[in-house]
C-alpha positions as CSV (number, residue, x, y, z in Angstrom):
1,M,76.2,82.7,107.3
2,I,76.9,86.4,107.1
3,H,74.1,87.0,109.6
4,T,74.8,84.4,111.6
5,M,78.6,85.3,112.2
6,T,76.8,88.8,113.4
7,E,74.5,87.6,116.0
8,H,77.8,85.7,117.0
9,F,79.4,88.4,117.7
10,A,76.2,90.9,118.4
11,S,77.2,91.8,122.2
12,Q,80.8,92.8,121.1
13,G,82.1,96.4,121.5
14,E,81.8,99.1,119.3
15,T,79.9,98.9,115.9
16,T,81.2,99.7,112.6
17,H,79.9,98.8,109.0
18,F,80.1,95.9,106.8
19,G,78.3,96.8,103.6
20,Y,75.4,98.6,104.3
21,R,74.7,96.4,107.6
22,D,76.6,97.7,111.3
23,V,78.0,95.0,112.8
24,P,80.3,94.6,115.8
25,E,83.9,95.7,115.3
26,A,84.7,92.1,116.4
27,A,83.0,90.9,113.6
28,K,84.2,92.7,111.2
29,A,87.4,90.6,110.1
30,S,85.9,87.5,110.3
31,L,82.7,88.6,107.6
32,V,85.4,90.1,105.5
33,G,87.8,86.7,105.9
34,R,84.6,84.5,105.0
35,V,84.0,87.1,101.9
36,F,87.3,86.6,100.4
37,D,87.1,82.7,101.2
38,S,84.6,82.3,99.2
39,V,85.8,84.1,96.1
40,A,89.7,83.7,96.5
41,P,89.6,80.7,93.3
42,R,87.3,82.9,90.8
43,Y,88.6,86.4,92.6
44,D,90.6,87.3,89.6
45,L,88.0,85.9,86.9
46,M,85.4,88.0,88.8
47,N,88.1,91.4,88.5
48,D,87.9,90.6,84.7
49,L,84.5,90.1,84.4
50,M,83.0,92.8,86.5
51,S,85.6,95.8,84.9
52,L,85.6,94.3,81.3
53,G,89.2,93.7,81.8
54,I,89.9,97.9,83.0
55,H,90.7,96.9,86.3
56,R,93.8,95.6,84.5
57,L,94.9,99.4,83.1
58,W,94.2,100.9,86.5
59,K,96.7,98.4,87.8
60,N,99.2,99.4,85.1
61,T,98.4,103.1,85.8
62,L,99.4,102.6,89.7
63,I,102.8,100.8,88.3
64,E,103.2,103.6,86.1
65,V,103.3,106.2,88.5
66,L,105.6,104.4,91.3
67,S,107.7,104.2,88.1
68,P,109.8,100.4,89.9
69,R,113.7,100.4,90.1
70,P,116.0,97.7,90.5
71,E,116.8,99.1,94.0
72,M,113.1,99.7,94.9
73,A,111.8,97.8,97.6
74,L,108.1,97.4,97.4
75,L,105.4,96.6,100.6
76,D,102.3,95.7,98.8
77,V,99.0,94.8,101.1
78,G,96.5,93.5,100.7
79,G,97.7,91.8,97.1
80,G,97.1,88.1,98.0
81,T,96.8,87.1,93.9
82,G,99.7,89.2,93.2
83,D,99.0,91.1,90.5
84,L,100.5,94.5,91.4
85,A,103.3,92.4,92.6
86,L,103.9,90.6,89.5
87,R,103.5,93.9,87.5
88,F,106.3,95.3,89.7
89,L,108.9,92.4,89.1
90,K,108.3,92.5,85.4
91,R,108.7,96.8,85.2
92,N,112.2,95.8,86.5
93,G,111.2,96.6,90.2
94,G,113.6,95.0,92.9
95,R,112.0,93.4,95.9
96,V,108.2,92.8,96.4
97,T,107.2,91.7,99.9
98,V,102.8,90.7,99.9
99,V,101.0,91.2,102.6
100,D,97.2,90.4,102.8
101,I,95.3,88.5,106.0
102,N,93.7,86.1,103.8
103,E,95.6,83.1,103.1
104,G,93.6,81.5,100.2
105,M,94.7,85.2,98.1
106,L,98.0,84.1,99.3
107,A,97.7,80.8,97.7
108,Q,96.2,82.3,94.6
109,G,99.4,84.8,93.9
110,R,101.8,81.9,94.9
111,D,100.5,79.6,92.5
112,R,100.4,82.5,89.9
113,A,104.3,83.7,90.5
114,L,105.0,79.6,89.7
115,D,102.9,79.4,86.7
116,Q,104.7,82.1,85.5
117,G,108.3,80.9,86.1
118,V,108.7,83.5,89.0
119,L,110.3,82.2,92.0
120,N,112.4,84.9,93.5
121,G,111.9,88.4,94.0
122,V,108.6,88.3,95.4
123,T,108.1,87.0,99.5
124,W,104.2,86.3,100.3
125,V,103.8,86.8,104.6
126,R,99.9,86.7,106.4
127,G,99.6,89.5,108.5
128,D,96.9,92.3,108.7
129,A,96.7,95.9,107.3
130,E,96.5,97.3,110.8
131,N,99.1,96.0,112.7
132,L,101.9,94.9,109.8
133,P,104.5,92.1,110.4
134,I,106.7,94.4,108.9
135,E,110.2,96.4,110.4
136,E,109.3,99.9,110.7
137,A,111.0,102.2,107.8
138,S,112.2,99.3,105.7
139,A,110.1,100.3,103.0
140,D,110.7,102.2,99.6
141,A,107.0,101.9,98.5
142,F,104.0,100.8,99.4
143,T,100.5,100.0,97.1
144,I,97.8,98.9,98.2
145,A,94.9,98.0,95.4
146,F,91.0,97.5,96.5
147,C,92.0,96.4,99.8
148,I,92.0,99.2,102.2
149,R,88.0,100.3,102.3
150,N,87.6,96.4,103.6
151,V,89.6,97.2,107.0
152,T,87.8,97.5,110.1
153,H,89.9,101.1,110.8
154,I,91.1,102.8,107.9
155,E,93.4,104.9,110.4
156,R,95.3,102.0,111.7
157,A,95.5,100.7,108.0
158,L,96.7,104.5,106.9
159,A,99.6,105.0,110.0
160,E,101.2,101.4,110.1
161,A,101.6,102.6,105.8
162,R,103.9,105.7,107.3
163,R,104.9,103.2,109.5
164,V,106.9,100.7,107.5
165,L,107.7,103.7,105.0
166,K,111.2,105.0,104.5
167,P,111.4,108.4,104.7
168,G,110.8,109.9,101.1
169,G,108.9,106.6,100.5
170,R,105.7,106.8,97.8
171,F,102.4,105.6,99.5
172,L,100.3,104.7,96.7
173,C,96.3,103.9,96.8
174,L,93.9,102.2,94.2
175,E,90.2,102.2,95.5
176,F,87.0,102.1,94.4
177,S,85.6,105.6,94.5
178,K,82.9,108.3,93.9
179,V,81.7,108.5,90.2
180,T,82.5,112.1,88.7
181,I,80.0,112.0,86.0
182,P,76.1,112.4,86.6
183,S,75.0,110.0,83.4
184,L,77.7,107.5,84.5
185,K,76.5,107.0,88.1
186,Q,73.3,106.5,87.1
187,L,74.4,103.3,85.1
188,Y,77.2,102.2,87.6
189,D,74.6,102.3,90.1
190,A,72.3,99.7,88.4
191,Y,75.1,97.7,87.2
192,S,77.2,97.4,90.4
193,F,73.2,96.3,92.2
194,G,71.7,94.3,89.4
195,V,74.7,92.7,86.9
196,L,77.1,92.2,89.8
197,P,75.8,90.1,92.3
198,L,74.2,87.6,89.2
199,L,77.7,87.7,88.3
200,G,79.3,86.8,91.6
201,G,76.4,84.3,91.9
202,C,76.9,82.7,88.6
203,I,81.1,82.5,88.1
204,A,82.2,82.6,91.9
205,G,78.9,80.8,93.3
206,D,78.3,83.7,96.1
207,R,76.2,86.4,95.2
208,E,76.0,87.8,98.6
209,A,79.7,88.7,98.8
210,Y,79.5,90.5,95.3
211,E,76.8,92.8,97.0
212,Y,78.7,93.6,100.0
213,L,81.6,94.8,97.5
214,A,78.7,97.1,95.8
215,E,77.5,98.1,99.1
216,S,81.6,98.4,100.6
217,I,81.9,100.7,97.9
218,R,79.3,103.3,98.5
219,R,80.3,103.6,102.3
220,F,83.8,104.6,101.7
221,P,84.8,107.3,101.5
222,D,85.1,110.1,98.7
223,Q,87.9,111.4,97.1
224,Q,88.7,114.2,99.1
225,A,87.9,113.1,102.7
226,F,89.9,109.8,101.8
227,A,92.5,112.5,101.5
228,G,92.0,114.4,104.4
229,M,92.7,111.1,105.9
230,I,96.0,110.6,104.2
231,N,96.9,113.7,105.7
232,D,96.2,112.9,109.0
233,A,98.4,110.0,109.3
234,G,101.1,111.8,108.8
235,L,101.9,111.5,105.0
236,S,101.9,114.6,103.2
237,Q,102.1,115.9,99.6
238,T,98.7,113.7,98.8
239,Q,97.4,114.3,95.3
240,V,94.5,112.4,94.0
241,R,93.5,111.2,90.1
242,N,90.0,109.8,88.6
243,L,90.2,106.5,86.8
244,S,86.9,106.3,84.5
245,G,85.1,109.3,85.6
246,G,85.5,108.7,89.3
247,I,84.7,104.9,89.1
248,V,88.2,104.5,90.7
249,A,90.5,106.8,92.3
250,L,94.7,106.9,93.1
251,H,95.4,108.7,95.7
252,S,99.7,109.7,95.9
253,A,101.1,110.2,98.8
254,W,104.9,110.7,100.4
255,R,106.5,109.7,104.0
256,T,109.2,112.7,104.8
């Protein structure tokens, strides 16, 4: 399926990476969309299995750093299943808008919110991280977790983050990064390229999607390179916090 779509776009424009393959830029959004359409029904279960539940601690750390307040308006981009949004509301956050390009992921989030009795305070919007359907300077905080490595133009997504933040607004990005402990890196690589696709095939029914996810992590800029991109987008006071030996990094910055 992925190879067929790549061939369809083969003659169109500049190229970018999709995992370890170079693909036309025009194809990437469709290819990534296909991945998340496939895994949406089992996405949260797979997150628990892949990380042994540690992704919950990573997300809790982001929320603790954010320090939600009743008057805070949060924009959560790529958070379709509602993991961060519902945590924000439970910590007395004000209102949250969840933007995700994938309707299947948004459907999972809406269902989860209803299951938890959350009827107010959250809005679900289909939209592209590179061209957000959100007013300029309208958000007190912008969060993006395990999403930005999947966009075609990271710099455009970062520019959009700055655009929609109010002056003094907070930017927080949680993303897989570069492991900083050599012995852990060897183990992590073996797990990512061996166990992870096997779990994807058995649990989510799509081994290829999880091969892509493992490859996309390796193609994402390291901690300092990504911090530089955040600064280049016009955000300031950028800080990096490594979690779990650098498996994940939390980048923080401000709109001044």
